[in-house]
C-alpha positions in Angstrom: 14.8 2.8 1.2 13.7 6.3 2.5 12.1 6.4 5.9 8.7 7.4 4.4 8.3 4.0 2.9 7.7 2.3 6.3 5.0 3.2 8.9 6.3 4.5 12.2 4.2 4.2 15.3 4.9 6.9 17.8 3.8 5.8 21.3 3.4 7.4 24.7 2.3 5.7 27.9 1.1 7.1 31.2 1.8 4.9 34.2 4.6 3.2 36.0 5.7 -0.2 37.3 3.3 0.0 40.2 0.2 1.0 38.3 0.9 -0.5 34.9 0.0 1.3 31.8 -3.1 3.5 32.6 -3.3 5.4 29.3 -1.8 4.9 25.9 -1.6 7.1 22.8 -0.4 6.1 19.4 0.2 8.3 16.3 1.1 6.4 13.1 3.1 8.1 10.4 2.6 6.8 6.9 4.4 8.4 4.0 5.8 10.9 6.5 2.3 12.2 7.4 0.0 11.6 10.4 -2.4 8.8 9.2 -3.9 7.2 12.3 -4.3 7.7 16.0 -5.6 5.6 18.9 -5.9 6.3 22.6 -7.8 5.1 25.7 -7.6 4.9 29.4 -6.8 1.5 31.1 -7.7 0.0 34.4 -4.8 0.2 36.8 -3.0 -2.9 38.0 -1.9 -1.3 41.3 -1.8 1.8 43.2 -1.8 5.3 41.6 0.2 7.5 44.0 -1.1 11.0 44.6 2.1 12.5 43.3 1.6 10.6 40.0 -2.0 11.9 39.8 -0.6 15.4 40.3 1.4 14.9 37.0 -1.0 13.1 34.7 -4.4 13.8 36.3 -5.6 10.2 36.5 -6.9 8.4 39.6 -7.6 4.8 40.4 -11.4 5.6 40.8 -11.6 7.2 37.4 -9.8 4.2 35.7 -12.0 1.4 37.2 -14.6 1.3 34.4 -11.9 0.7 31.7 -10.5 -2.6 30.3 -6.9 -3.3 31.3 -4.1 -2.6 28.9 -3.5 -6.4 28.4 -6.6 -6.4 26.2 -4.6 -4.5 23.6 -2.2 -7.3 22.7 -3.4 -7.8 19.1 -3.2 -4.1 18.4 0.3 -3.6 19.8 1.6 -6.8 18.3 0.2 -5.7 15.0 1.9 -2.3 15.2 5.2 -4.0 15.8 4.8 -6.2 12.8 4.0 -3.3 10.4 6.7 -0.8 11.4 9.2 0.3 14.1 8.0 1.8 17.3 9.0 5.3 18.3 8.9 7.3 21.5 10.4 10.4 23.2 12.9 8.9 25.7 11.8 5.4 24.7 13.3 3.5 27.6 10.1 4.3 29.6 7.8 3.0 26.9 9.9 -0.1 26.3 10.0 -0.9 30.0 6.2 -0.6 30.4 5.5 -2.5 27.2 7.8 -5.4 28.3 6.1 -5.3 31.6 2.8 -6.2 29.9 4.3 -8.7 27.4 7.9 -9.6 27.5 8.0 -10.2 23.7 5.9 -9.5 20.6 5.2 -12.0 17.9 8.0 -12.6 15.4 8.2 -9.4 13.4 10.5 -7.7 10.8 13.8 -6.5 12.2 13.6 -2.9 10.8 17.2 -2.4 11.9 18.4 -5.2 9.8 16.2 -5.4 6.6 15.4 -8.9 5.6 15.7 -10.4 9.1 13.1 -11.0 11.8 13.2 -10.6 15.6 11.0 -11.1 18.6 11.8 -7.9 20.4 9.8 -4.7 20.8 12.8 -2.6 20.0 15.0 -1.0 18.9 13.0 2.2 19.0 13.3 5.4 17.1 13.8 7.9 19.9 13.4 11.7 19.5 14.6 12.2 23.0 18.0 10.8 21.9 18.1 12.2 18.4 17.5 15.9 19.2 20.2 16.3 21.9 22.8 14.7 19.5 22.1 17.0 16.6 20.9 20.1 18.4 22.5 20.3 21.8 21.8 24.0 21.9 18.1 23.2 22.4 18.7 21.7 25.8 18.5 18.2 27.3 15.6 17.0 25.1 12.5 17.6 27.3 9.4 17.3 25.1 7.7 20.5 26.0 10.9 22.5 25.7 11.7 21.0 22.2 8.2 21.5 20.9 8.4 25.2 21.8 11.9 25.6 20.5 10.9 24.1 17.1 7.8 26.3 16.8 5.4 23.4 16.9 3.2 24.3 19.9 0.3 25.8 17.8 0.3 22.8 15.5 0.3 20.4 18.5 -2.6 22.2 20.1 -4.6 22.1 16.8 -4.1 18.4 16.5 -5.1 17.9 20.1 -8.3 19.8 19.6 -9.1 17.5 16.7 -8.0 14.1 18.0 -7.5 14.1 21.8 -10.3 13.4 24.3 -11.6 16.3 26.3 -9.6 16.9 29.4 -6.5 15.1 27.8 -5.2 18.0 25.7 -2.1 18.8 27.6 1.4 17.5 28.4 1.4 14.2 30.3 -1.7 13.0 28.5 -0.7 10.1 26.3 -2.0 11.0 22.9 -1.0 14.6 23.3 2.6 13.6 24.1 2.6 11.1 21.3 1.6 13.9 18.9 4.4 16.1 20.3 7.0 13.4 19.6 5.6 12.7 16.1 5.7 16.3 15.2 9.3 16.5 16.4 10.3 13.5 14.2 8.5 15.0 11.2 10.3 18.3 11.7 13.7 16.7 12.0 13.2 14.6 8.9 12.0 17.5 6.8 15.4 19.2 7.3 17.6 19.0 4.1 20.4 17.2 6.0 18.0 14.5 7.2 15.4 14.1 4.5 17.2 11.1 3.0 17.3 9.2 6.3 16.5 5.5 6.4 14.8 3.6 9.2 17.9 1.6 10.0 19.9 4.8 10.4 17.3 6.3 12.7 17.3 3.2 14.8 21.1 3.3 15.0 21.3 6.9 15.9 18.6 6.5 18.6 20.8 3.9 20.3 23.4 5.7 22.5 25.1 2.6 23.9 28.3 2.2 21.8 28.1 -1.6 21.9 24.5 -1.8 20.8 25.0 0.8 18.2 28.0 -1.1 16.8 25.9 -4.3 16.7 23.3 -2.5 14.6 25.9 -1.1 12.3 27.1 -4.6 11.5 23.8 -5.3 9.9 24.8 -3.4 6.7 22.3 -0.7 7.7 22.9 1.5 4.6 
């Protein structure tokens, strides 16, 4: 089944282990096109260090009026049930999501069609895919790849339409989620990748040889 037959939910979080998730952005691809977005700020669970504020622009005081991220359980559990999650260097998003809820509800195992799992992953990871196939583009940093692929103008146009005022730059959650989603679209429009399947994308996003081998044993093709 081609990748376009299954929704893909591209996620970005701002926050860390100390603060918890303080902003999320989600871009859903359906039929290969951007179909839905969602974002909001979240009350912090702990301290937001000044050096973190210098990166993402968010402070504890500004976040106090917002509901905590844990209120989004139904939304994120529902995403996981409908399609695989994706991120740019997904280890950070997986870590923060598991910090909020260790496991989702039982959901389809998109790496092994026909089976179910109670894990948030595996993830489709553009931060792992691009360096494998295009090492000449560098080490996979989001801003660098968006520029190298000629996607900056499209990203800024989408941000102007969908991102909240003041959150239309890198290290803002929905903006970064759009950047990753555009990179995934661009990759999968290339002739050599247009017939990709979701299981193959999940396999190639997994660099650990043992874990990749375990995915391959599921008759992924």
